[in-house]
C-alpha positions in Angstrom: 6.4 17.6 -13.7 4.3 16.4 -10.7 2.8 13.5 -12.6 6.2 12.3 -13.8 7.2 12.1 -10.1 4.5 9.7 -9.6 5.4 7.6 -12.4 8.9 7.6 -11.3 7.8 6.4 -7.9 5.8 3.6 -9.3 8.6 2.6 -11.5 11.2 3.0 -8.6 9.5 0.5 -6.4 10.0 -2.7 -8.3 12.9 -1.5 -9.9 14.5 -1.1 -6.0 13.5 -4.7 -5.1 15.1 -6.0 -8.1 18.3 -4.0 -7.6 18.4 -5.1 -4.1 17.8 -8.7 -4.9 20.5 -8.8 -7.5 23.0 -6.7 -5.3 22.4 -9.0 -2.5 23.2 -12.0 -4.7 26.5 -10.3 -5.6 27.4 -9.5 -2.1 26.8 -13.2 -1.0 29.6 -13.9 -3.9 31.9 -11.3 -2.3 31.7 -12.6 1.5 32.2 -16.2 0.3 35.4 -15.0 -1.7 36.8 -13.2 1.4 35.9 -16.1 3.5 37.8 -18.5 1.0 40.8 -16.0 0.8 40.9 -15.9 4.6 40.9 -19.6 5.1 43.5 -20.1 2.4 45.9 -17.6 4.2 45.2 -19.2 7.7 46.1 -22.7 6.1 49.4 -21.2 4.7 48.6 -21.9 1.0 49.5 -19.3 -1.6 49.2 -19.0 -5.3 52.0 -21.2 -6.9 54.9 -19.3 -8.2 57.4 -22.2 -8.7 58.1 -23.6 -12.2 55.7 -26.5 -12.9 57.5 -29.5 -12.5 56.1 -31.1 -16.1 57.9 -33.4 -18.5 57.6 -33.4 -22.2 55.0 -36.2 -22.3 51.9 -33.9 -22.3 51.4 -33.3 -25.9 49.3 -30.0 -26.5 47.5 -29.2 -29.8 46.5 -25.7 -30.1 43.1 -24.7 -32.1 43.0 -21.4 -33.7 39.8 -20.6 -36.0 40.5 -18.0 -38.8 38.3 -15.9 -40.8 39.6 -12.9 -42.4 42.7 -12.9 -40.3 45.3 -12.2 -42.7 46.4 -9.0 -41.0 47.2 -10.6 -37.6 47.6 -14.4 -37.8 51.4 -14.5 -39.1 52.5 -12.0 -36.7 50.5 -13.9 -33.5 51.9 -17.3 -34.7 55.6 -15.7 -34.6 55.2 -14.1 -31.5 53.8 -17.1 -29.6 56.1 -19.8 -31.1 59.0 -17.4 -30.0 57.4 -16.7 -26.3 56.0 -20.0 -25.5 58.3 -21.8 -23.0 57.2 -25.3 -23.8 58.2 -27.8 -26.6 55.6 -30.6 -27.1 53.1 -28.6 -28.9 51.5 -28.1 -32.3 49.4 -25.2 -33.5 46.4 -25.9 -36.0 44.9 -23.0 -38.1 41.2 -23.5 -39.5 41.0 -21.4 -42.8 38.3 -21.1 -45.3 38.6 -22.0 -49.1 37.0 -18.7 -50.1 39.4 -16.7 -47.7 42.5 -16.8 -49.7 44.5 -14.1 -47.9 44.4 -15.7 -44.7 45.0 -19.2 -46.3 48.1 -17.9 -47.9 49.5 -16.7 -44.6 48.8 -20.1 -42.8 50.3 -22.0 -45.4 53.5 -19.5 -45.0 53.6 -20.1 -41.5 53.2 -24.0 -41.6 56.2 -23.9 -44.4 58.4 -21.9 -42.3 57.6 -22.7 -38.5 57.9 -26.2 -37.1 54.9 -27.4 -35.5 52.6 -25.3 -37.4 49.7 -26.8 -39.5 46.3 -25.8 -41.1 43.0 -27.4 -42.0 40.9 -25.8 -44.7 37.2 -26.2 -43.9 34.9 -27.9 -46.1 32.3 -25.0 -46.5 32.7 -21.3 -47.4 33.1 -18.6 -44.5 32.2 -17.1 -42.8 30.4 -20.0 -40.7 30.4 -20.0 -37.0 33.5 -20.1 -34.9 32.1 -23.5 -33.5 31.8 -24.9 -37.1 35.6 -24.0 -37.7 36.6 -25.7 -34.6 34.9 -28.7 -35.4 36.7 -28.9 -38.8 40.1 -28.1 -36.8 39.3 -31.1 -34.7 38.4 -33.5 -37.3 41.7 -32.6 -39.1 43.6 -33.2 -36.1 41.9 -36.5 -35.5 42.7 -37.5 -39.0 46.4 -36.5 -38.5 46.4 -38.5 -35.2 45.3 -41.8 -37.1 47.9 -41.2 -39.8 50.9 -40.5 -37.4 49.8 -42.8 -34.4 50.4 -39.8 -31.8 47.8 -38.8 -29.8 47.3 -35.2 -28.2 46.8 -35.4 -24.7 45.4 -31.8 -24.3 43.5 -29.6 -26.8 43.9 -26.0 -26.1 41.5 -23.2 -27.9 42.8 -19.8 -28.8 42.1 -17.0 -31.1 44.0 -15.1 -33.7 44.7 -11.9 -31.5 45.6 -13.6 -28.3 49.0 -13.1 -26.7 49.6 -16.5 -25.1 51.7 -16.2 -21.7 54.7 -17.9 -22.1 54.2 -20.0 -18.8 50.4 -21.0 -19.7 51.2 -24.3 -21.6 53.6 -25.3 -18.7 51.0 -24.7 -16.1 48.2 -26.4 -18.1 50.3 -29.6 -18.6 50.6 -29.5 -14.9 47.2 -29.0 -14.0 45.3 -31.3 -16.6 46.6 -34.3 -14.7 43.8 -33.5 -12.1 41.4 -31.9 -14.3 39.5 -32.2 -17.6 39.0 -28.6 -18.3 41.4 -26.1 -17.4 40.7 -22.3 -18.0 43.3 -19.7 -18.2 42.1 -16.0 -16.9 41.8 -13.5 -19.7 42.4 -9.9 -19.1 42.2 -7.2 -21.9 45.4 -5.2 -22.8 45.3 -1.9 -21.3 45.0 1.1 -23.7 44.8 4.1 -21.1 41.9 5.8 -19.5 40.7 7.4 -22.6 39.7 4.1 -24.2 36.4 4.1 -22.2 34.8 1.2 -24.2 37.8 -1.1 -24.0 38.0 -0.2 -20.4 34.8 -1.7 -19.6 36.0 -5.2 -20.9 39.1 -4.8 -18.3 36.7 -3.8 -15.6 34.6 -7.1 -16.1 37.1 -9.5 -16.8 39.3 -8.4 -13.9 36.5 -9.1 -11.3 35.0 -12.2 -13.1 38.2 -14.2 -13.6 39.9 -13.1 -10.3 36.7 -13.7 -8.4 33.7 -15.3 -9.8 35.2 -18.1 -11.8 37.3 -19.2 -8.6 34.2 -19.0 -6.7 32.5 -21.2 -9.0 35.1 -23.9 -9.0 35.3 -23.7 -5.4 31.7 -24.3 -4.9 31.5 -27.1 -7.5 29.7 -24.8 -10.1 30.4 -25.4 -13.7 33.1 -23.2 -15.3 32.4 -21.5 -18.7 35.0 -21.5 -21.0 36.1 -17.9 -22.1 36.6 -19.2 -25.7 40.3 -18.4 -25.4 42.8 -20.2 -23.1 40.6 -23.2 -22.6 42.3 -26.6 -22.2 40.6 -29.8 -22.5 41.8 -33.4 -21.7 41.7 -35.6 -24.9 39.5 -38.4 -23.2 36.9 -35.6 -22.3 36.6 -34.4 -25.6 36.1 -38.0 -26.9 33.3 -38.5 -24.4 31.7 -35.1 -25.5 32.0 -36.1 -29.1 30.4 -39.4 -28.7 27.4 -37.8 -26.5 26.8 -35.3 -29.1 26.6 -37.8 -32.1 30.0 -37.2 -33.6 30.1 -33.3 -33.0 32.3 -31.5 -30.6 31.0 -28.0 -30.6 27.7 -27.0 -31.4 27.8 -25.3 -34.8 24.4 -23.2 -34.2 25.5 -21.9 -31.0 26.7 -18.4 -30.9 28.8 -19.1 -27.6 30.0 -22.6 -28.2 32.6 -22.0 -25.5 29.8 -21.6 -22.7 28.1 -24.6 -24.0 30.9 -26.9 -23.9 31.8 -25.8 -20.4 28.2 -26.6 -19.3 28.1 -29.8 -21.1 31.6 -31.0 -19.5 30.4 -30.4 -16.2 27.1 -32.4 -16.9 29.0 -35.2 -17.7 30.9 -35.4 -14.6 34.2 -33.6 -15.8 36.2 -31.8 -13.4 36.9 -28.2 -14.3 39.0 -25.3 -12.7 40.3 -21.9 -13.3 44.1 -21.9 -13.3 45.3 -19.1 -10.9 49.2 -19.7 -11.0 51.9 -16.9 -10.9 54.3 -16.9 -13.5 57.8 -18.7 -12.5 60.6 -16.4 -11.2 58.4 -13.5 -10.3 59.8 -11.8 -7.2 57.0 -10.8 -4.9 58.0 -7.2 -4.1 58.1 -6.3 -7.8 55.0 -4.4 -8.8 51.8 -6.1 -9.4 51.7 -10.0 -9.2 49.6 -10.9 -12.1 48.6 -14.7 -12.5 49.5 -16.7 -15.8 47.1 -15.1 -18.1 45.9 -14.6 -21.9 45.9 -11.1 -23.0 44.1 -9.6 -26.1 42.6 -6.3 -27.4 38.6 -6.0 -27.3 36.4 -3.7 -29.3 37.0 0.0 -28.9 34.1 1.3 -30.9 30.6 1.3 -29.4 28.7 -0.3 -32.4 31.4 -3.2 -32.4 31.1 -3.6 -28.6 27.2 -3.8 -28.8 27.4 -6.5 -31.6 30.1 -8.7 -29.5 28.0 -8.2 -26.3 24.8 -8.9 -28.2 26.1 -12.3 -29.3 27.2 -13.0 -25.7 23.9 -12.4 -24.4 22.1 -14.5 -27.3 24.4 -17.5 -26.6 24.8 -17.4 -23.0 21.4 -16.4 -21.7 19.0 -17.1 -24.6 20.3 -20.0 -26.7 21.4 -21.9 -23.5 18.2 -21.5 -22.0 16.3 -22.7 -25.0 18.4 -26.0 -25.1 19.4 -26.5 -21.6 16.5 -24.9 -19.6 17.5 -25.0 -15.7 18.6 -28.6 -16.0 22.4 -28.3 -15.6 23.0 -30.6 -12.8 22.8 -30.4 -9.0 23.4 -27.0 -7.5 23.8 -25.4 -10.8 20.6 -23.4 -10.8 22.3 -20.5 -9.0 25.0 -20.1 -11.7 22.7 -20.1 -14.3 20.6 -17.6 -12.6 23.5 -15.4 -12.6 24.6 -15.9 -16.1 21.0 -14.9 -17.2 19.8 -12.4 -14.9 21.4 -9.9 -17.1 18.4 -10.2 -19.3 16.7 -8.0 -16.7 19.5 -6.6 -14.8 21.1 -4.7 -17.6 18.0 -2.7 -18.7 17.2 -2.3 -15.2 20.5 -0.8 -14.3 20.2 1.6 -17.1 16.8 2.7 -15.9 17.8 2.8 -12.5 20.7 5.4 -13.5 18.5 7.3 -15.5 16.1 7.5 -12.6 19.1 8.5 -10.2 20.1 11.3 -12.3 16.6 12.7 -12.5 16.6 12.4 -9.0 19.7 14.4 -8.6 18.5 17.2 -10.9 15.1 17.2 -8.9 16.7 17.4 -5.9 18.9 20.5 -7.3 15.8 21.9 -8.4 14.3 21.9 -4.8 17.1 23.4 -3.3 17.0 26.4 -5.5 13.4 26.8 -5.4 12.8 26.0 -1.7 10.7 23.0 -2.5 12.5 20.8 -0.1 9.4 20.0 1.6 8.4 17.9 -1.1 11.1 15.3 -0.4 10.5 15.2 3.2 7.0 14.4 2.4 7.9 11.9 -0.1 10.2 10.3 2.7 7.2 10.2 5.2 4.9 8.6 2.6 7.3 5.8 1.5 9.6 5.0 4.5 10.3 1.3 3.2 11.1 2.5 -0.1 13.4 5.2 1.3 15.0 2.6 3.5 15.4 0.3 0.4 16.9 2.8 -1.7 19.4 3.8 1.2 20.5 0.0 1.2 20.6 -0.2 -2.6 23.0 3.0 -2.3 25.2 1.3 0.0 25.6 -1.8 -2.0 26.0 -0.1 -5.0 29.0 1.8 -3.6 30.2 -1.4 -2.0 29.8 -3.1 -5.5 32.2 -0.4 -7.2 34.7 -0.6 -4.3 35.1 -4.5 -4.9 35.2 -4.0 -8.6 37.9 -1.2 -8.4 40.1 -3.3 -6.1 40.2 -6.3 -8.7 40.7 -3.8 -11.5 43.5 -2.1 -9.5 45.2 -5.5 -9.1 45.5 -5.9 -12.8 45.8 -2.4 -14.4 46.9 -0.4 -11.4 45.4 2.2 -9.0 44.2 4.8 -11.7 41.9 2.2 -13.5 40.7 1.0 -10.3 39.5 4.5 -9.0 37.9 5.3 -12.1 35.6 2.3 -12.2 32.5 4.1 -11.1 33.0 6.5 -14.2 32.8 3.6 -16.6 30.1 1.8 -14.9 27.3 3.9 -16.3 28.9 3.5 -19.9 29.2 -0.3 -19.4 25.5 -0.3 -18.3 24.4 1.5 -21.3 26.3 -0.8 -23.7 25.0 -3.6 -21.8 21.5 -2.6 -22.1 21.7 -2.0 -25.9 23.4 -5.4 -26.3 20.7 -7.1 -24.4 17.7 -5.4 -26.2 19.3 -6.2 -29.4 19.7 -9.8 -28.4 16.3 -10.1 -27.5 15.0 -8.8 -30.6 17.3 -10.8 -32.9 16.5 -14.1 -30.9 12.6 -13.5 -30.6 12.7 -12.5 -34.7 14.6 -15.7 -35.6 12.4 -17.9 -33.3 9.1 -16.6 -34.9 10.4 -16.8 -38.3 12.1 -20.1 -37.8 15.4 -18.9 -39.1 19.0 -19.4 -37.9 20.8 -16.8 -35.8 23.6 -15.2 -38.0 27.0 -15.1 -36.3 28.9 -11.7 -36.8 32.5 -12.0 -36.4 34.5 -9.6 -34.1 37.2 -7.7 -36.1 40.6 -8.6 -34.4 43.8 -6.5 -34.1 47.1 -7.6 -32.9 49.2 -5.1 -30.7 52.4 -3.6 -31.7 55.9 -4.9 -30.6 56.2 -1.4 -28.9 53.2 -2.1 -26.9 54.0 -5.9 -26.1 57.2 -4.7 -24.8 55.5 -3.0 -22.1 54.5 -6.4 -20.6 57.9 -8.4 -21.3 59.6 -10.1 -18.6 63.1 -9.1 -17.3 66.0 -11.3 -19.0 67.1 -12.5 -15.5 63.5 -14.1 -14.7 63.5 -15.8 -18.0 66.8 -17.5 -17.6 65.9 -18.4 -14.1 62.7 -20.0 -15.2 64.4 -21.9 -17.6 66.9 -23.3 -15.4 69.7 -21.8 -17.5 71.0 -19.8 -14.5 71.1 -19.7 -10.8 70.1 -17.0 -8.7 73.5 -16.5 -7.1 75.1 -16.2 -10.4 72.6 -13.6 -11.4 73.0 -11.5 -8.3 76.9 -11.6 -9.0 76.5 -10.5 -12.6 74.2 -7.7 -11.5 76.4 -6.5 -9.0 79.5 -6.7 -11.2 78.5 -5.2 -14.4 80.8 -2.8 -15.9 79.4 0.7 -16.6 77.1 0.4 -19.5 77.3 -3.1 -19.9 74.1 -5.2 -20.4 73.1 -8.1 -18.3 73.6 -10.6 -21.1 77.1 -9.6 -21.9 77.9 -9.6 -18.1 76.7 -13.1 -17.7 78.4 -14.3 -21.0 81.8 -12.6 -19.6 81.3 -14.5 -16.3 80.4 -17.7 -18.2 77.2 -17.9 -16.2 75.4 -18.9 -19.2 76.0 -20.1 -22.9 75.4 -18.0 -25.9 72.6 -20.2 -26.9 70.9 -19.9 -23.5 71.0 -16.2 -24.0 69.3 -15.9 -27.3 66.8 -18.6 -26.5 65.9 -16.1 -23.5 66.2 -13.0 -25.7 64.0 -14.7 -28.3 61.2 -15.2 -25.6 61.6 -11.8 -24.0 61.7 -9.6 -27.5 59.0 -12.2 -29.1 61.2 -12.8 -32.1 61.9 -16.3 -33.5 65.4 -17.6 -32.7 67.2 -19.6 -35.5 70.4 -21.0 -36.3 71.1 -20.3 -40.2 73.5 -22.1 -42.5 75.3 -20.5 -45.3 73.1 -22.1 -47.7 70.1 -20.4 -46.2 71.4 -17.1 -47.3 70.5 -15.7 -50.8 73.8 -13.7 -51.7 71.4 -11.4 -54.0 69.1 -10.6 -51.2 72.2 -9.9 -49.0 73.3 -7.4 -51.0 69.9 -5.5 -51.2 71.1 -3.1 -48.6 74.1 -0.7 -48.8 77.0 -2.8 -47.1 78.2 -0.3 -44.9 74.4 0.5 -43.5 73.9 -3.5 -43.1 77.2 -3.8 -41.2 76.2 -0.8 -38.7 72.8 -2.1 -38.0 74.4 -5.6 -37.7 71.7 -7.0 -39.9 71.8 -9.6 -42.6 68.8 -9.7 -45.2 68.9 -13.5 -46.3 65.6 -14.3 -48.0 62.6 -12.8 -49.7 59.2 -14.7 -49.9 56.3 -14.4 -52.4 54.3 -12.3 -49.8 56.9 -9.3 -50.4 58.6 -9.9 -46.9 62.4 -9.3 -46.4 63.7 -11.6 -43.8 66.3 -10.2 -41.9 68.9 -12.0 -39.4 70.4 -10.1 -36.5 72.1 -10.7 -33.2 70.2 -7.2 -31.9 66.5 -7.0 -31.1 65.5 -4.2 -33.8 64.1 -0.8 -32.6 62.1 1.6 -34.9 65.2 3.4 -36.0 66.5 0.4 -37.8 63.3 -0.3 -39.5 62.9 3.3 -40.6 66.4 2.8 -42.1 65.8 -0.3 -43.9 62.4 1.2 -45.3 64.8 4.0 -47.0 66.2 1.4 -49.3 63.4 -1.4 -49.8 59.8 -1.3 -49.8 59.3 -4.9 -48.7 57.8 -5.8 -45.3 61.0 -6.4 -43.0 60.6 -9.6 -40.9 63.6 -10.4 -38.2 64.9 -13.5 -36.8 67.4 -13.8 -33.6 70.9 -15.3 -34.4 73.8 -15.4 -32.1 76.9 -13.2 -32.6 79.0 -16.2 -33.7 76.2 -17.2 -36.1 76.0 -13.8 -37.6 79.8 -13.5 -37.7 79.8 -17.0 -39.5 77.3 -15.9 -42.3 79.0 -12.8 -42.9 82.7 -14.2 -43.3 80.8 -17.0 -45.7 79.5 -14.2 -47.9 82.8 -12.4 -48.1 84.2 -15.4 -49.2 81.7 -15.9 -51.7 82.1 -12.4 -52.9 85.9 -12.8 -52.9 85.7 -16.2 -55.1 83.2 -14.4 -57.5 85.5 -11.5 -58.0 88.2 -13.6 -58.7 86.5 -15.6 -61.5 
């Protein structure tokens, strides 16, 4: 046992020096963040909460690479089309010729939803994400040449993203001053039991609320997160020419990081957008900035694979390609991005030695060998002082991270950050060792690194409803309602009356305004259907009494075994369960106004009466 103590001391000394240097680096960033926040409050500046004054002239193209996304892509498109509070945009899906299931979903979306297009990649998948993005970009450029209409902004997203309703409007405003705008990314909450998923929330809350803001403030390059990243068209034109007719590095495992680095090197302005949603009251709960939300891996193996890809692309591939030449003043940020190559294994080792020290101390207390630790302190006073300083900075580190996590996920998640920290260290260490092995193996053998796609999942309507805005906020944001009419309707509602019905009764809004807002809130497409759009045979697929009681109207079936249903009410699980008793097709809902619904019902009754008369 005593020989192991000596080994621990010999390892502990350099480890303590490393932990101190890394913690001091983090502390400098914390202090600078506090200083900037203090100055901004002193100057009276605040995060923007007002609607962005943007006209419809900023045309945005959204790029979404898709490989094996048949289970999520159509629902993602439908939800985001219903939720996005902006009109001048189009969605471009990149699919592969050997992925027929995803391709069918993309074709169905493009046929049914205006502004949705798709590009079939030339090569079979899966290639890298960068290769698919290049194919989408080239397809968009060809479309621009044919139509003569250019996109002003290119916005990158993934197939599992919940796009914030205000994000496109905010981007359209910010892109006038910047060439690259990054929207914050926050994982959706899954509860304290989802330990692995919770480590992503811990990291992104601090990184996107603090570090990226400080990078932009100090003139550092802002790495793209791969989702929620917007680029000016002329910036991509310059990068495309600079790279010899290729936009993204098809061999990079983290093309998003590389493009942020390159754009900064070309002198292009970058920023992290930190804006509050329009219409959000200051006193109501946590005030979260406009952000992209998504699920991240919940399984350890998947998390290690994803983080290994991040370490490989960010720390190793970028080091090999760019070295330390990223422009004036960027060495510090490169150091922060790459120090994990040593820091993650060192953190795990430090945790193990700490656990050993605790057990050794408990043993000493039980056996009366406390003299050993007092002798150890006398023999290594500098080391002891360093350990105490490190302990203080580690505690500070957890407090800071807990504050940022609490701002996004609440105080329970913030207080449990120290419990997840050792687990995150273990995952990051395994990912780093895996990345080093794969990178060195490919380098020695002269082979290309393989890209492993992360499996995506999309949140259910019930889980998305936990984050939906209030109806009044949406109406205020859209300019369909003024504040004093909202207050009047809230105060004058009849018992059991819904806000929307009260506003219609007071003629404060129109029926169309209400259903546009409900469509965004419930994330269900809003349509105005004509009688010609209703298939009379499909309309009779349910018992007439049931359909009228539920206020639903089946109107079309498609080749993907889906039953399309029009309704003036947001469907609940009970409605879907009753439909499932009579049909095996998957129900998909669209919102229609009550007057449109009654008109369609009336037309069907006339049609049936005429058929009975014949």
